[in-house]
N, C-alpha and C positions, 0 to 999 in steps of 0.2 A: 603465470600471472598475466592478467589481461592488460593489453595496451591501453593507456589512458591519454586523454587530451586535457591539458591543464588550462583553466581560465583563471586569471589572476583574481584573488580574493573570493572566488566562488568555489563551490564544491567541484570535485573532479568528475569528469565524464568518462565512463568506461564502456567500451564496445561489448565486453563480455562480463564475467563475474569480477566484482571488485576484490582486491586482496583482503583476506581475513584470516583469523587464527582459529585453530582447532578448538571446538567447544564454545565459540563465541555465540552470543545472543543477538540475533539480527532480525530487525523488523523489515518486512517486505511491504512496500507502499506503492501499489500499482495504480496507473491511471494514464489517460491520454495527456493530461496537463496542457489543456488547450483553451486558454493559457494557464500556466501555474500562477498562484497568487499567495498572498500572505496567509490566507486561511489554511492553505496546504501546509505551510511551514509551521503554523501553530499546532496543527494535528501531529506533525512529525516530532516537534519538540515535546509535546505532551506525552506521546508514546515513548520517546527516548527516555524521558525521566521516570514516568510512572511504571513502565515495564522493565526499567533498569537494563536497557539494551546497550550493547557495545557499538552497534551501527544501525543506521536505517538506510536501506537501499531504495532509492526512488526509481521504480521500474517504469520507464516511459515507453508506452506501448506503441506499436506501429499503427494501431487502430482499435476501436472498440467494436466488437461484433454486434453489440446491441444498439449501436448508434450509426446513423448515416454518415458517410465520409465527407459530406458537404461541409465546407468550412474548416476542415482539419488541416492545420498548418504542417509543413514538412517536418519529418522526424528530427532532423538536425537542428532546425530552428527551435523546436520544443525542448530538445535536450539542453541547448544553450540557455534558454530562458529559465528552465528548471534549475540549472546549476547556479544561476544568479539569485533565484529566490531561495534555494536551499541554503547556500552560503554557511556551511558549518563543517568543521573538520571531521565529524562523525556521520555526515550525510554523504552518501555516494550516489551518483546518478548513473544509471546504466541502461543500455539498449539491448540487454541480453535476450529479450523476446525476439527482437529483430535478428540478432546474431544466430539464435537457435531456430529461427523460422517457426516460432510458436505463436499460435493464435489465441489459445484458451488458457486461462489461469490454472485449470486442473492439470493440464499437461506440464505447465511450468513447475508447480509444487511437487508433482510426482517425480520429475526429472531431478529437481534439487534434492529431494529426499534420498534418491539413489546415489547421486553424485557426491553429496555432502552429508553423510550419515552422522558425523560428529558435530555438525552445526545445529544450533537450536533456533529454528525460525518461528516467527510470529507474523501472521497476516494482519495488516492494519487496514481497516475498512471504515469509511464514513457511514453515518447512519442512513443516508439516502441510498447508498448501495445495498445496505441490509434489506431495505424495502423491496429491492428488485433481485435479491440474491438467488431466489428460487428460479429465476430465468437464466442464470448463468449455466453454461455447459458443464454438466457433471458436478453441480454444486455440492452434492453430498460427498463426493470424493475429495473436494477441497476441504470441507469441514472435518473429514476423517483423517486428513493428512497433516494438518497444521493448526495449532491454536489460533484463535481469531480475537483481535482487539477491536471493539467498535467505538468509534469516536463520533458522538452525535453532532449534528449541526446546531447552531444556536437555537434555543427554543426547546420544544418537547420532543422526546424520542418515542412517545407513545405509539404513533402510527407505524414506524418501522418495527417496533417490537411486537406488533400485531400481525406483521407480514407472515406469509406461509413458512419461509425458512426459519424465521425467528421462533415461531411456535414449535416447529419440529425440533429445534435445537434447545428449547427451553430447559430440558432436564440437565443440560450440560453447562448452563450458565453459572459462572463463578461470581462470588462477591467481590466488591472493589478491593478488599483486603488481599485478594489473590493476584492482583495485577503484577506485583513484583516477581511472582514466581510463575507467571503464565507460560513463559518459554520453557519451563521445566515440566509442565503438565503434558500428559498424553492426550492427543486429540481423539474425539472432539471435546473442545473446551472453548468457552468464550467469556470475555468480560466486557462490560460497558464502562468506558472511561469518562470522566467529566469532560464536557464538550468545550470547544473553543469559543471565544467571545466575538470573533469577527464574522459577520454574516455574509461576506463577499462570496461570490460563486463564479466559476468559469463561464457559465451561461450568461450571467449578467454582464461580465466583462466583454464577451464577444458581441453582445447586443449593443453595448455602449460604443464599441470601436467600429461597429458596422454601419 
């Protein structure tokens, strides 16, 4: 079991894998969370409910390979801020990528599949990330390893669904009625969930605070 650091009234922070049961359905929600905000929590809550997950793991990354490190707050600061925003007994905050010295999502999902074969994982992704998904390292490997749930930002999802990765994965798109069983489907498979109502973004928050 991974050592945890408890913050009162907030979600727990784990340096490694959060505790979980055999066969559980777990959402993997990755990001730099720089800073985390209520929109992130809405995405996680929507995924928890519609995908019928047992837990959502907020994977706070050491850094995003596609973004410049300028303005990135220290990992510990982002973990603590994320725990305050998450604030839910079924939301676990983890620095597992830092613990395992992992830089790319493809390496993470591959290692999780080998280490936790009985756990049913779903990757939770915002619509804006779908638009750039084809730029991720070994994105095809990610799609082939774990089902994906897309949660659009407020407004239209038409642009992200026209992105290269979305077009390539179009044959594997499932209807909304399949959301509750997405964790049971064999990858590749993805669904588009109804989007959150809050248009806040980490970029806008950083600009406002800077």
